[in-house]
KOLPA-966866 format. One record per atom (N, C-alpha, C, O): residue number from 1; atom name; x, y, z. Coordinates in steps of 0.2 Angstrom, whole numbers. Each point is the difference from the previous one (the first is absolute). Layout:
N
num,atomo,X,Y,Z
NUM,CA,X,Y,Z
...
end
This chain:
283
num,atomo,X,Y,Z
1,N,-940,-814,456
1,CA,1,5,5
1,C,-4,6,-2
1,O,0,3,-6
2,N,-4,0,11
2,CA,-4,6,-2
2,C,3,5,5
2,O,3,-1,5
3,N,-5,8,-7
3,CA,3,5,4
3,C,-6,4,4
3,O,-5,2,-3
4,N,6,-2,9
4,CA,-5,4,5
4,C,4,6,3
4,O,5,0,2
5,N,-9,5,-2
5,CA,2,6,4
5,C,-4,1,6
5,O,-6,0,0
6,N,9,0,6
6,CA,-3,0,7
6,C,2,6,3
6,O,6,1,2
7,N,-11,4,-1
7,CA,2,6,4
7,C,0,-2,8
7,O,-4,-4,2
8,N,8,7,1
8,CA,1,-1,7
8,C,3,-7,2
8,O,-3,-3,4
9,N,8,1,-8
9,CA,2,-7,0
9,C,6,0,5
9,O,3,-6,1
10,N,-2,11,3
10,CA,6,-1,5
10,C,-2,-2,7
10,O,4,-1,4
11,N,-11,0,-3
11,CA,-2,-2,7
11,C,-7,-3,-1
11,O,-3,1,-5
12,N,1,-4,11
12,CA,-7,-2,1
12,C,-2,-5,-6
12,O,3,-4,-2
13,N,-10,6,0
13,CA,-3,-5,-5
13,C,4,1,-6
13,O,0,-6,-4
14,N,2,11,2
14,CA,4,1,-7
14,C,6,-4,0
14,O,2,-3,-5
15,N,2,3,11
15,CA,6,-5,0
15,C,-2,-7,0
15,O,3,-4,-3
16,N,-8,2,7
16,CA,-3,-7,0
16,C,-2,-2,-7
16,O,2,-6,-2
17,N,-5,11,-2
17,CA,-2,-2,-6
17,C,6,-1,-5
17,O,0,-4,-4
18,N,5,8,5
18,CA,6,0,-4
18,C,3,-7,1
18,O,3,-3,-4
19,N,-2,1,11
19,CA,2,-7,1
19,C,-4,-5,-4
19,O,3,-5,-3
20,N,-10,5,3
20,CA,-4,-5,-3
20,C,1,0,-7
20,O,0,-5,-3
21,N,1,11,0
21,CA,1,0,-8
21,C,7,-3,-1
21,O,1,-3,-5
22,N,4,5,9
22,CA,7,-3,-1
22,C,0,-7,0
22,O,3,-4,-3
23,N,-7,1,8
23,CA,0,-7,1
23,C,-3,-4,-6
23,O,1,-6,-2
24,N,-5,10,-2
24,CA,-3,-2,-7
24,C,4,1,-6
24,O,-2,-1,-5
25,N,8,4,7
25,CA,5,1,-6
25,C,-3,6,-4
25,O,2,0,-6
26,N,-5,5,9
26,CA,-2,6,-4
26,C,4,5,1
26,O,4,1,5
27,N,-3,4,-10
27,CA,4,6,0
27,C,-4,5,4
27,O,-6,1,-2
28,N,9,2,7
28,CA,-4,5,4
28,C,4,7,0
28,O,6,0,1
29,N,-10,5,-3
29,CA,3,7,0
29,C,-3,3,7
29,O,-6,0,1
30,N,11,1,4
30,CA,-2,2,6
30,C,0,8,1
30,O,5,3,0
31,N,-11,-1,-1
31,CA,0,8,0
31,C,-1,2,7
31,O,-5,-1,4
32,N,10,5,-1
32,CA,1,2,7
32,C,1,7,0
32,O,3,4,-5
33,N,-4,-1,11
33,CA,1,7,1
33,C,7,2,3
33,O,3,5,-2
34,N,0,-10,5
34,CA,7,0,3
34,C,5,-5,-3
34,O,-1,-6,1
35,N,6,9,-4
35,CA,5,-4,-3
35,C,3,-5,4
35,O,1,-6,-1
36,N,1,8,7
36,CA,3,-4,5
36,C,-4,-6,2
36,O,2,-6,1
37,N,-8,8,1
37,CA,-5,-6,2
37,C,-1,-4,-6
37,O,-1,-6,1
38,N,0,8,-7
38,CA,-1,-4,-5
38,C,6,-5,-2
38,O,-1,-6,-1
39,N,7,9,2
39,CA,6,-5,-1
39,C,0,-5,6
39,O,1,-6,-2
40,N,-3,8,8
40,CA,0,-5,5
40,C,-5,-6,-1
40,O,1,-6,1
41,N,-7,9,-3
41,CA,-6,-5,-2
41,C,2,-5,-5
41,O,-1,-6,0
42,N,5,9,-5
42,CA,2,-4,-6
42,C,4,-6,2
42,O,0,-6,-2
43,N,5,8,7
43,CA,5,-5,2
43,C,-4,-5,5
43,O,2,-6,0
44,N,-7,8,3
44,CA,-4,-4,4
44,C,-3,-6,-4
44,O,0,-6,2
45,N,-3,8,-8
45,CA,-3,-4,-4
45,C,5,-5,-3
45,O,-1,-6,-1
46,N,7,9,-1
46,CA,5,-4,-3
46,C,3,-5,4
46,O,2,-6,-2
47,N,-2,7,9
47,CA,2,-5,4
47,C,-4,-6,0
47,O,3,-6,1
48,N,-9,6,-2
48,CA,-5,-5,0
48,C,-1,-3,-7
48,O,-1,-6,-1
49,N,2,10,-4
49,CA,-1,-2,-7
49,C,6,3,-4
49,O,0,5,-4
50,N,6,-8,4
50,CA,6,2,-3
50,C,0,2,-7
50,O,3,4,-3
51,N,-8,-8,-1
51,CA,0,1,-7
51,C,-5,5,-2
51,O,-2,1,-6
52,N,-1,3,11
52,CA,-6,4,-2
52,C,3,6,-4
52,O,5,3,0
53,N,-10,-1,-5
53,CA,1,6,-4
53,C,-3,6,3
53,O,-6,1,-1
54,N,10,3,4
54,CA,-3,6,4
54,C,3,7,-2
54,O,6,0,-1
55,N,-10,5,0
55,CA,3,6,-2
55,C,-4,6,4
55,O,-6,0,1
56,N,10,4,3
56,CA,-2,5,4
56,C,-1,6,-4
56,O,5,3,-3
57,N,-11,0,4
57,CA,-1,7,-4
57,C,-3,5,6
57,O,-4,-2,4
58,N,6,8,-5
58,CA,-2,5,5
58,C,-7,3,-2
58,O,-1,2,-6
59,N,-4,-1,10
59,CA,-5,4,-1
59,C,-3,3,7
59,O,-1,-4,4
60,N,-1,10,-4
60,CA,-4,3,6
60,C,-7,1,-3
60,O,0,5,-3
61,N,-5,-8,5
61,CA,-6,0,-2
61,C,-4,7,1
61,O,-5,2,-2
62,N,8,2,7
62,CA,-2,6,2
62,C,3,6,-4
62,O,-2,6,0
63,N,7,-8,-5
63,CA,3,4,-4
63,C,-1,-2,-7
63,O,4,-5,-2
64,N,-8,8,-2
64,CA,-2,-2,-7
64,C,6,0,-5
64,O,0,-3,-5
65,N,5,7,7
65,CA,6,1,-5
65,C,3,-7,0
65,O,3,-2,-5
66,N,-2,-1,11
66,CA,3,-7,1
66,C,-4,-5,-3
66,O,2,-5,-3
67,N,-9,6,3
67,CA,-4,-5,-3
67,C,1,0,-8
67,O,0,-5,-3
68,N,0,11,1
68,CA,1,1,-8
68,C,7,-3,-2
68,O,0,-3,-5
69,N,5,4,9
69,CA,7,-2,-1
69,C,0,-8,-1
69,O,3,-3,-4
70,N,-7,0,9
70,CA,0,-8,0
70,C,-4,-2,-6
70,O,2,-5,-3
71,N,-8,8,2
71,CA,-4,-2,-6
71,C,3,1,-7
71,O,-1,-4,-4
72,N,6,9,4
72,CA,4,1,-6
72,C,4,-6,-2
72,O,3,0,-6
73,N,-1,-4,10
73,CA,5,-6,-1
73,C,-5,-5,-2
73,O,-4,-3,3
74,N,6,0,-9
74,CA,-4,-6,-2
74,C,4,-6,3
74,O,5,-3,-3
75,N,-8,0,8
75,CA,3,-5,4
75,C,-3,-7,-2
75,O,2,-5,3
76,N,-6,5,-8
76,CA,-3,-6,-2
76,C,-5,-3,5
76,O,-1,-6,0
77,N,-3,10,3
77,CA,-4,-2,6
77,C,-7,-3,-4
77,O,-2,3,-4
78,N,0,-9,7
78,CA,-6,-3,-2
78,C,-5,0,5
78,O,-6,0,-1
79,N,8,1,8
79,CA,-5,0,5
79,C,2,6,5
79,O,6,0,2
80,N,-10,5,-2
80,CA,1,6,5
80,C,-4,-1,6
80,O,-6,-1,0
81,N,10,0,6
81,CA,-3,-1,6
81,C,0,6,5
81,O,6,2,2
82,N,-11,2,-2
82,CA,0,7,4
82,C,-2,-2,7
82,O,-5,0,2
83,N,11,-1,2
83,CA,-1,-2,6
83,C,2,5,6
83,O,-3,0,5
84,N,8,4,-7
84,CA,3,4,5
84,C,-6,5,4
84,O,-5,1,-3
85,N,7,1,9
85,CA,-5,4,3
85,C,2,2,7
85,O,5,-3,3
86,N,-8,9,-1
86,CA,2,2,7
86,C,-7,1,4
86,O,-5,0,-3
87,N,5,0,9
87,CA,-6,0,4
87,C,0,3,7
87,O,6,0,3
88,N,-11,4,-2
88,CA,-1,3,7
88,C,6,5,2
88,O,2,0,6
89,N,0,3,-11
89,CA,6,5,1
89,C,-3,7,2
89,O,-6,2,-2
90,N,10,2,5
90,CA,-2,7,1
90,C,-1,4,-7
90,O,3,-3,-5
91,N,-7,8,5
91,CA,-1,3,-6
91,C,6,3,-3
91,O,4,3,3
92,N,-4,-5,-10
92,CA,5,3,-4
92,C,-3,1,-7
92,O,-4,-4,-2
93,N,6,9,-1
93,CA,-3,2,-7
93,C,6,0,-5
93,O,5,3,1
94,N,-6,-6,-7
94,CA,5,-1,-5
94,C,0,7,-4
94,O,-4,4,1
95,N,10,-3,-5
95,CA,0,6,-4
95,C,-5,0,-5
95,O,-1,5,-4
96,N,-3,-11,3
96,CA,-5,0,-5
96,C,-7,2,3
96,O,-5,0,-3
97,N,6,2,10
97,CA,-6,2,3
97,C,-5,-5,3
97,O,-6,2,1
98,N,8,-8,0
98,CA,-4,-5,3
98,C,3,-3,6
98,O,6,0,1
99,N,-10,-3,3
99,CA,3,-4,6
99,C,4,-5,-2
99,O,-1,-4,-5
100,N,7,3,9
100,CA,5,-5,-1
100,C,-3,-7,-1
100,O,2,-4,-4
101,N,-7,2,9
101,CA,-3,-6,-1
101,C,-3,-1,-6
101,O,0,-6,-3
102,N,-4,11,1
102,CA,-4,-1,-7
102,C,5,-1,-6
102,O,-1,-4,-4
103,N,7,8,5
103,CA,5,0,-6
103,C,3,-7,0
103,O,1,-3,-5
104,N,2,1,11
104,CA,4,-6,0
104,C,-5,-7,-1
104,O,3,-4,-4
105,N,-9,5,6
105,CA,-4,-6,-1
105,C,-4,-1,-6
105,O,-1,-5,-3
106,N,-1,11,0
106,CA,-4,0,-6
106,C,3,4,-6
106,O,2,-3,-5
107,N,0,10,6
107,CA,1,4,-6
107,C,7,-2,-3
107,O,0,-1,-6
108,N,5,-1,10
108,CA,6,-2,-3
108,C,-1,-7,-4
108,O,3,-1,-5
109,N,-7,-3,8
109,CA,-1,-6,-4
109,C,-5,1,-6
109,O,1,-3,-5
110,N,-5,7,5
110,CA,-4,2,-6
110,C,4,3,-5
110,O,0,-3,-6
111,N,5,7,8
111,CA,4,3,-5
111,C,5,-5,-3
111,O,1,0,-6
112,N,1,-5,10
112,CA,5,-5,-2
112,C,-4,-4,-5
112,O,3,-2,-5
113,N,-9,0,6
113,CA,-3,-5,-4
113,C,-2,4,-7
113,O,1,-3,-5
114,N,-3,9,6
114,CA,-1,4,-7
114,C,6,0,-4
114,O,-1,-1,-6
115,N,6,3,9
115,CA,6,1,-4
115,C,4,-6,-2
115,O,4,0,-5
116,N,-6,-6,8
116,CA,3,-6,-2
116,C,-5,-4,-5
116,O,2,-5,-2
117,N,-8,8,1
117,CA,-5,-4,-3
117,C,2,-2,-8
117,O,-1,-6,-2
118,N,4,10,-1
118,CA,3,-1,-7
118,C,4,-6,0
118,O,0,-5,-4
119,N,5,5,9
119,CA,5,-6,0
119,C,-4,-6,2
119,O,2,-6,-2
120,N,-7,6,7
120,CA,-3,-6,2
120,C,-4,-2,-6
120,O,-1,-7,0
121,N,-2,11,-4
121,CA,-4,-2,-6
121,C,3,-4,-5
121,O,-3,-4,-4
122,N,10,5,4
122,CA,4,-4,-5
122,C,2,-7,2
122,O,3,-4,-3
123,N,-5,2,10
123,CA,2,-7,2
123,C,-7,-4,0
123,O,-5,2,-1
124,N,7,-8,3
124,CA,-6,-5,0
124,C,-1,-2,8
124,O,4,0,4
125,N,-11,-2,-3
125,CA,-2,-2,7
125,C,2,5,5
125,O,3,-1,5
126,N,-5,7,-7
126,CA,2,6,4
126,C,-5,1,6
126,O,-6,0,-2
127,N,8,2,8
127,CA,-4,2,5
127,C,2,6,4
127,O,6,1,0
128,N,-11,2,3
128,CA,1,6,4
128,C,-3,-2,7
128,O,-6,-1,0
129,N,10,0,5
129,CA,-3,-2,7
129,C,0,6,4
129,O,5,3,1
130,N,-11,-1,2
130,CA,0,6,4
130,C,-2,-3,7
130,O,-5,-3,1
131,N,9,5,4
131,CA,0,-3,7
131,C,-4,5,4
131,O,1,6,0
132,N,-6,-8,3
132,CA,-5,4,4
132,C,0,-3,7
132,O,4,-4,2
133,N,-10,6,2
133,CA,-1,-2,7
133,C,-7,-2,1
133,O,-4,3,-4
134,N,2,-7,8
134,CA,-7,-2,2
134,C,-3,7,3
134,O,-6,0,0
135,N,10,4,2
135,CA,-3,7,3
135,C,-4,3,-6
135,O,-4,5,1
136,N,5,-6,-7
136,CA,-3,3,-6
136,C,-6,-4,-3
136,O,-2,2,-5
137,N,0,-6,9
137,CA,-6,-4,-3
137,C,-6,5,-1
137,O,-4,-1,-5
138,N,3,6,9
138,CA,-6,4,0
138,C,3,7,0
138,O,5,2,2
139,N,-10,3,-3
139,CA,2,7,1
139,C,0,4,-7
139,O,-2,-3,-5
140,N,3,9,5
140,CA,0,4,-6
140,C,6,5,0
140,O,3,2,5
141,N,0,-1,-11
141,CA,6,4,0
141,C,-2,7,1
141,O,-5,2,-3
142,N,10,2,6
142,CA,-1,7,1
142,C,5,3,-3
142,O,6,1,3
143,N,-7,2,-9
143,CA,5,3,-4
143,C,1,7,2
143,O,4,4,-3
144,N,-8,-1,7
144,CA,0,7,2
144,C,5,0,6
144,O,2,6,2
145,N,1,-11,0
145,CA,5,0,6
145,C,6,-4,-1
145,O,3,-2,5
146,N,-1,1,-11
146,CA,6,-4,-1
146,C,6,4,1
146,O,6,-3,0
147,N,-6,10,2
147,CA,5,4,2
147,C,0,1,8
147,O,4,3,3
148,N,-9,-6,0
148,CA,-1,1,8
148,C,-2,7,2
148,O,1,1,6
149,N,-3,3,-11
149,CA,-2,7,2
149,C,-6,0,4
149,O,-1,6,3
150,N,-3,-11,-3
150,CA,-6,0,4
150,C,0,-4,6
150,O,-5,-3,2
151,N,11,2,1
151,CA,1,-4,5
151,C,4,-6,-1
151,O,0,-3,-6
152,N,4,0,11
152,CA,4,-6,-2
152,C,-1,-5,6
152,O,1,2,6
153,N,-2,-8,-8
153,CA,0,-6,4
153,C,4,-5,-3
153,O,0,-2,-6
154,N,5,-1,10
154,CA,5,-5,-3
154,C,-4,-6,-2
154,O,1,-2,-6
155,N,-6,0,9
155,CA,-4,-6,-2
155,C,-4,2,-6
155,O,-1,-4,-5
156,N,-3,9,5
156,CA,-4,2,-5
156,C,4,1,-7
156,O,-2,-2,-5
157,N,8,5,6
157,CA,4,1,-6
157,C,2,-7,-3
157,O,1,-1,-6
158,N,1,-3,11
158,CA,2,-7,-3
158,C,-6,-4,-3
158,O,1,-2,-6
159,N,-6,2,9
159,CA,-6,-3,-3
159,C,-2,3,-7
159,O,-2,-4,-4
160,N,2,11,4
160,CA,-1,3,-7
160,C,5,-2,-5
160,O,-2,-2,-6
161,N,8,1,8
161,CA,5,-2,-5
161,C,-1,-7,-2
161,O,1,-2,-6
162,N,-3,-3,10
162,CA,-1,-7,-2
162,C,-7,0,-3
162,O,0,-5,-5
163,N,-5,9,6
163,CA,-6,0,-4
163,C,2,2,-7
163,O,-3,-2,-5
164,N,8,7,4
164,CA,2,2,-6
164,C,3,-6,-4
164,O,-1,0,-6
165,N,4,-4,9
165,CA,3,-6,-3
165,C,-5,-4,-3
165,O,0,-3,-6
166,N,-6,2,10
166,CA,-5,-4,-2
166,C,-3,3,-6
166,O,-2,-4,-5
167,N,0,10,5
167,CA,-3,4,-6
167,C,4,-1,-6
167,O,-2,-1,-5
168,N,9,2,6
168,CA,4,0,-6
168,C,0,-7,-3
168,O,0,0,-6
169,N,1,-5,10
169,CA,1,-7,-2
169,C,-6,-2,-4
169,O,0,-3,-5
170,N,-6,5,8
170,CA,-7,-2,-3
170,C,-1,4,-7
170,O,-2,-3,-5
171,N,4,9,6
171,CA,-1,5,-6
171,C,5,-2,-6
171,O,-2,0,-6
172,N,8,-2,8
172,CA,4,-2,-5
172,C,-2,-7,-4
172,O,0,0,-6
173,N,-3,-4,10
173,CA,-3,-6,-3
173,C,-5,2,-5
173,O,-1,-3,-5
174,N,-4,7,7
174,CA,-5,2,-4
174,C,2,3,-7
174,O,-2,-1,-5
175,N,7,6,6
175,CA,3,3,-6
175,C,4,-5,-5
175,O,-1,1,-6
176,N,4,-6,9
176,CA,4,-5,-4
176,C,-5,-4,-3
176,O,1,-1,-6
177,N,-7,-1,9
177,CA,-5,-4,-3
177,C,-3,4,-6
177,O,-1,-3,-5
178,N,0,9,6
178,CA,-4,4,-5
178,C,5,0,-6
178,O,-3,1,-6
179,N,9,-1,7
179,CA,5,1,-6
179,C,1,-7,-3
179,O,4,-1,-5
180,N,-6,-4,8
180,CA,1,-7,-2
180,C,8,-2,1
180,O,2,-5,-3
181,N,1,8,8
181,CA,7,-2,2
181,C,0,-6,4
181,O,-4,-2,3
182,N,10,-2,-4
182,CA,1,-6,3
182,C,4,1,7
182,O,0,-5,3
183,N,1,11,-2
183,CA,4,2,7
183,C,-5,-1,5
183,O,-6,2,0
184,N,8,-5,6
184,CA,-5,-1,5
184,C,2,5,6
184,O,6,1,1
185,N,-12,1,2
185,CA,1,5,6
185,C,-3,-4,6
185,O,-6,-2,0
186,N,10,0,5
186,CA,-2,-4,5
186,C,2,3,7
186,O,5,3,1
187,N,-10,-3,3
187,CA,1,3,7
187,C,2,-6,5
187,O,-2,-6,-1
188,N,6,8,6
188,CA,2,-5,5
188,C,1,4,6
188,O,1,6,0
189,N,-2,-10,6
189,CA,1,3,6
189,C,4,-5,4
189,O,-2,-6,0
190,N,7,8,5
190,CA,4,-5,4
190,C,-3,-2,6
190,O,3,-3,4
191,N,-9,5,-2
191,CA,-3,-2,7
191,C,3,5,5
191,O,1,6,-1
192,N,1,-9,6
192,CA,4,4,6
192,C,7,-3,1
192,O,1,-4,4
193,N,3,6,-9
193,CA,7,-2,1
193,C,4,3,6
193,O,-1,6,1
194,N,5,-9,2
194,CA,4,3,5
194,C,6,3,-3
194,O,5,-4,-1
195,N,-4,10,0
195,CA,5,3,-4
195,C,3,7,4
195,O,-3,2,5
196,N,8,1,-8
196,CA,2,6,2
196,C,-5,6,0
196,O,1,5,4
197,N,-6,-6,-8
197,CA,-4,6,-1
197,C,-4,1,6
197,O,-1,6,2
198,N,-1,-11,2
198,CA,-4,1,6
198,C,5,3,5
198,O,-2,4,5
199,N,8,-7,-5
199,CA,5,3,5
199,C,2,7,-1
199,O,2,3,5
200,N,-2,-1,-11
200,CA,2,7,-1
200,C,-6,5,1
200,O,1,6,0
201,N,-7,-9,0
201,CA,-6,5,0
201,C,0,4,6
201,O,1,-3,6
202,N,-3,9,-6
202,CA,-1,5,6
202,C,-7,1,2
202,O,-4,-2,-4
203,N,4,5,10
203,CA,-7,2,2
203,C,-4,-6,3
203,O,3,-5,1
204,N,-9,6,1
204,CA,-4,-5,3
204,C,-1,-6,-5
204,O,-1,-5,2
205,N,0,7,-9
205,CA,-1,-5,-5
205,C,6,-5,0
205,O,0,-6,-2
206,N,6,9,3
206,CA,6,-4,1
206,C,0,-5,5
206,O,1,-6,-1
207,N,-4,8,7
207,CA,-1,-5,6
207,C,-5,-5,-2
207,O,1,-6,1
208,N,-7,8,-5
208,CA,-5,-5,-2
208,C,3,-5,-5
208,O,-1,-6,0
209,N,5,9,-5
209,CA,3,-4,-5
209,C,5,-6,3
209,O,0,-5,-2
210,N,4,8,7
210,CA,5,-5,3
210,C,-4,-5,4
210,O,2,-6,0
211,N,-7,8,3
211,CA,-4,-5,4
211,C,-3,-5,-4
211,O,0,-6,1
212,N,-3,8,-7
212,CA,-3,-5,-5
212,C,5,-4,-3
212,O,-2,-6,-1
213,N,8,8,0
213,CA,5,-4,-3
213,C,2,-5,5
213,O,1,-6,-2
214,N,-1,8,8
214,CA,2,-5,6
214,C,-5,-6,1
214,O,2,-5,1
215,N,-8,7,-2
215,CA,-6,-4,2
215,C,-1,-5,-6
215,O,-1,-6,1
216,N,0,9,-7
216,CA,-2,-4,-6
216,C,4,1,-6
216,O,-1,-3,-5
217,N,7,6,6
217,CA,5,0,-6
217,C,3,-6,-2
217,O,1,-5,4
218,N,0,4,-10
218,CA,3,-5,-3
218,C,7,1,-3
218,O,1,6,-1
219,N,3,-10,0
219,CA,7,1,-3
219,C,-1,3,-7
219,O,-5,-1,-4
220,N,9,6,2
220,CA,-1,3,-7
220,C,-1,-5,-6
220,O,-3,2,-4
221,N,6,-8,5
221,CA,0,-4,-6
221,C,-7,-3,-1
221,O,-3,-1,-5
222,N,-1,1,11
222,CA,-7,-2,-1
222,C,-4,5,-4
222,O,-4,-2,-4
223,N,5,8,5
223,CA,-4,6,-3
223,C,3,0,-8
223,O,-4,1,-4
224,N,11,-2,4
224,CA,3,0,-7
224,C,-3,-5,-5
224,O,0,0,-6
225,N,-3,-6,9
225,CA,-2,-5,-4
225,C,-6,2,-4
225,O,-1,-2,-6
226,N,-3,6,9
226,CA,-6,3,-4
226,C,2,4,-6
226,O,-3,0,-5
227,N,9,4,6
227,CA,2,4,-5
227,C,3,-4,-5
227,O,0,1,-6
228,N,4,-7,8
228,CA,3,-4,-5
228,C,-5,-4,-4
228,O,1,0,-6
229,N,-7,-2,9
229,CA,-5,-3,-4
229,C,-3,5,-5
229,O,-1,-2,-6
230,N,0,8,8
230,CA,-3,5,-4
230,C,5,2,-6
230,O,-2,1,-6
231,N,8,-2,7
231,CA,5,2,-5
231,C,2,-6,-5
231,O,2,1,-5
232,N,-3,-7,8
232,CA,2,-6,-4
232,C,-5,-6,-1
232,O,1,-4,-4
233,N,-6,4,8
233,CA,-5,-5,0
233,C,-3,-1,-7
233,O,-2,5,-4
234,N,1,-11,2
234,CA,-3,-2,-7
234,C,-7,2,0
234,O,-3,1,-6
235,N,-1,-2,11
235,CA,-7,1,0
235,C,-2,7,2
235,O,-6,2,1
236,N,11,3,-1
236,CA,-2,7,2
236,C,-3,4,-6
236,O,2,-1,-5
237,N,-8,4,7
237,CA,-3,4,-5
237,C,1,8,1
237,O,0,2,6
238,N,0,1,-11
238,CA,0,8,1
238,C,-7,2,4
238,O,-5,-3,-2
239,N,6,7,7
239,CA,-5,2,4
239,C,-1,-4,6
239,O,-4,2,4
240,N,8,-7,-3
240,CA,0,-4,6
240,C,3,4,6
240,O,4,5,-1
241,N,-6,-7,7
241,CA,4,2,6
241,C,2,-6,4
241,O,-4,-4,1
242,N,10,4,1
242,CA,3,-6,3
242,C,2,1,7
242,O,2,6,2
243,N,-3,-11,3
243,CA,2,1,7
243,C,3,-6,2
243,O,0,-5,-3
244,N,4,6,9
244,CA,3,-6,3
244,C,-5,-5,2
244,O,-5,1,2
245,N,8,-8,-1
245,CA,-4,-5,3
245,C,-2,2,7
245,O,4,4,3
246,N,-9,-6,0
246,CA,-2,2,7
246,C,5,-2,5
246,O,1,3,5
247,N,3,-8,-6
247,CA,4,-3,5
247,C,7,-1,-4
247,O,0,0,-6
248,N,5,0,10
248,CA,7,-1,-3
248,C,0,-7,-4
248,O,-3,-4,2
249,N,7,5,-7
249,CA,1,-6,-5
249,C,-7,-2,-4
249,O,1,-5,-4
250,N,-6,9,5
250,CA,-6,-1,-4
250,C,2,4,-7
250,O,2,6,1
251,N,-4,-8,-6
251,CA,1,4,-7
251,C,-4,6,0
251,O,-5,1,3
252,N,7,4,-7
252,CA,-4,6,-1
252,C,-7,-2,-3
252,O,-1,-5,-3
253,N,-3,10,4
253,CA,-7,-1,-3
253,C,-2,6,-4
253,O,2,6,2
254,N,-7,-7,-7
254,CA,-3,6,-3
254,C,-5,2,5
254,O,-5,-3,2
255,N,5,10,-1
255,CA,-5,3,4
255,C,-6,2,-4
255,O,0,1,-6
256,N,-6,-1,10
256,CA,-6,3,-4
256,C,1,7,-1
256,O,3,4,4
257,N,-6,-1,-10
257,CA,1,7,-1
257,C,-2,5,6
257,O,-5,-2,3
258,N,8,7,-2
258,CA,-1,5,5
258,C,-5,5,-3
258,O,0,2,-6
259,N,-4,1,11
259,CA,-4,5,-3
259,C,3,6,-3
259,O,-2,3,-5
260,N,8,-1,7
260,CA,4,5,-2
260,C,2,-1,-7
260,O,2,5,-4
261,N,-1,-11,2
261,CA,2,-2,-7
261,C,-5,2,-5
261,O,1,1,-6
262,N,-7,0,8
262,CA,-6,2,-5
262,C,-1,7,0
262,O,-5,3,-3
263,N,9,1,6
263,CA,-1,8,0
263,C,3,3,-6
263,O,5,3,0
264,N,-9,-4,-5
264,CA,3,2,-7
264,C,1,8,0
264,O,4,3,-3
265,N,-9,0,6
265,CA,0,8,0
265,C,6,2,4
265,O,4,5,-2
266,N,-3,-7,8
266,CA,6,2,4
266,C,7,-2,-3
266,O,4,4,0
267,N,-4,-10,-4
267,CA,6,-2,-3
267,C,1,4,-6
267,O,6,2,-1
268,N,-11,0,-3
268,CA,2,5,-5
268,C,2,7,2
268,O,5,3,-3
269,N,-8,-1,8
269,CA,3,7,3
269,C,7,-1,3
269,O,4,5,-2
270,N,-3,-10,5
270,CA,7,-1,2
270,C,5,-1,-5
270,O,5,3,0
271,N,-7,-6,-6
271,CA,4,-1,-5
271,C,2,7,-4
271,O,6,1,-1
272,N,-11,3,1
272,CA,1,6,-4
272,C,4,5,5
272,O,5,3,-3
273,N,-6,-3,9
273,CA,5,4,5
273,C,7,-3,0
273,O,4,4,0
274,N,-4,-11,-1
274,CA,7,-3,0
274,C,4,2,-6
274,O,6,1,0
275,N,-10,-1,-6
275,CA,4,2,-6
275,C,2,7,1
275,O,6,2,-2
276,N,-10,3,4
276,CA,2,7,1
276,C,6,1,5
276,O,4,3,-2
277,N,-4,-7,7
277,CA,5,1,5
277,C,7,-3,-3
277,O,5,3,1
278,N,-6,-9,-4
278,CA,6,-3,-3
278,C,2,3,-7
278,O,6,-2,-2
279,N,-10,6,-1
279,CA,2,3,-6
279,C,0,-6,-6
279,O,5,1,-4
280,N,-9,-5,4
280,CA,-1,-6,-5
280,C,-7,0,-2
280,O,-4,1,3
281,N,4,-4,-9
281,CA,-7,-3,-3
281,C,1,-7,0
281,O,4,-3,-3
282,N,-9,-1,6
282,CA,1,-7,0
282,C,-7,-3,-2
282,O,-5,1,4
283,N,5,-5,-9
283,CA,-6,-4,-2
283,C,-6,5,-1
283,O,-5,-2,-2
end
């Protein structure tokens, strides 16, 4: 039995992934923002997998104090799956001075990974899985507007946060390889899962997201399969990006590298800014 920490485990792809790991008799730390939803999600998994080893832990990725509190617990984690996220929401800025979408989708996960790195280093076959979106295949990071001071677009803010995921995962791989570390940094995306995220999205992008979900969306378990492969697959290499099969019941596939994965300059600048915002030094 290995120990996996899944952020955003109370719904959507994170909950589907928790089900899949429980079915494999793995221990899952369900890192969630809402204790009540986390408890209900845990019971949902236990109804299908009565013998599952599940532990609910609280974290709000837009609040770095809660990230630090979670990371301070040595939970025996061997695989960290940075999955949680928010999308297409109205403008909100955290007390750290960044847009909530940037904080929830990237900065909180960057800090969590950095603060847990020492404990991860003490385990074997360790992986960090960073979940992104195909919307981040191309583009450049704009570090001059991560607080929304130069204008705000729900879609632009979301795409920037998912681009940050790509840059982080790829740069983490480069830095791990430079150190000769055995830890793997793997990117994954869930395709277009039909989840609560689309239903809660506001504005015209919410309409677009719900339409896309209705037309081409797949069950969350289909997207979760790509994350499961990234987290557990025997043939997974550090630096990979994994995607769901094109059709239901087709296995996940290794994707070809994305152009944004090669933006070393943008990744280095994002890393430096993320360290400053999170108050950590990482690799």
